[in-house]
Steps between C-alpha positions, in 0.01 A plus 500: 500500500348761268642496150452700186233352271597294201416616148449349160799542272275417203367852512589716202692749717741222594598415141833623348462757228680694236313807384654692212481875519551792269831599652833329431544461872437163666458447877546168675290470818608243765295399801635403838567196720181284515314744282375494141485722200161619629695723740643692201177510291375838602841656433515324164154626392594863575844470324334348202251787486803732480619309192767276649542132403458305827595147588396322815621159607443240772830389647565124512295329769264792542131515416485117542533376854747531789654157451580593143669822612721296734643313201670813364794713613618859483692413182176385337328829588789711385544312171129529424510877550814530286349292222184708502700820487702378201182410315364845558827669412504317157177668394533845656741787457483571874457236764439568870406298809276559801454242775319462828687380813711200388417616146657832601821307592487328157464840334809622683695188386393561142609862549837382620563247220291573187493882441125574489380838400370561852385307809233555766540277803178506708506401869836338424651353817858571595405321816182355645326547834449122503828330602541274191818341638286327759322298234782248445542375860121486547442288185468170690232645723316756286418392144295805392511870591159660467449866415294696751153609387500846362283639782458877469716498185212317323319830465784649298548221239289385209404140578449423128878509455607358833603163357784316662580218739382524860846401605811309388697190568781574745762376261428792263603775743882461447450554126328832560780592743756418235345732242486785754869457577595475130304811409643695784862392440544657157270804504795710387487326156164667427539811281159528335228733636342359820163574663452337841146459631437433864228553758558646845248244621681193364550255789660230282829651402751709698413874487846591377472287184427793263786704643746210466407463128526871430836527678635188337427551129728698272217649299506868416121509503338344803205576725241359733125499511397480864146378575290529813254263667520221247656157555793314351294386201444860400446415129154372585423782741314827450835650394531269191408774255740743663780249486433421134489865394824571683674202347374602153654849534820341627524275196427784258780712650735201473440483127657841473827378653 
């Protein structure tokens, strides 16, 4: 079976970072399920150029190996995201969150519980096109689920930042499913400005995910950036700069209340 290539997590782009900026506004960037902080690196660089303080983390069990990831749960990932947000909030007057995929769900949960200045969930699933519920009964027979090779999508992403696991241990899938359900359940609790980013070409999440978020939140200021012809991991695609600039403007407007 063809699999995605493995990568070295020792590379600089895979290392967590905290870059202080000229503005009093900090942004926590959270990668997705099986990914690494490298998936948020391009966005971070552009936001930092705009003067924001940016923090990027590797969630527990990520950027090490798949067996390590399987030792952690959804609670560990959520707690790590919350702890990082609190650290950022302590040193900045404004604190916002942007996350990719599962990181988008974590940004929604922070929005529901911790009153950030603004959030930007990117490719955040309110459902997946992979039936995650099948993972539990198949555990005795299938230990690992492998991601499909990028195929034609490879031409649209920057391979320098495409650093994540080629798959995941089957036992991890219910924890992703749990975070999706939790984020979706209490969307109404979000009142801060929300920018949803999603690609029409995303074959990983259900196409109605962006609309579910927009209809569910209670925010007075909310909008969506629709992308074309880029995959789920759009933060490492040719649209990365466009995404970063749109998020930057979203955050600046949020400072004004």
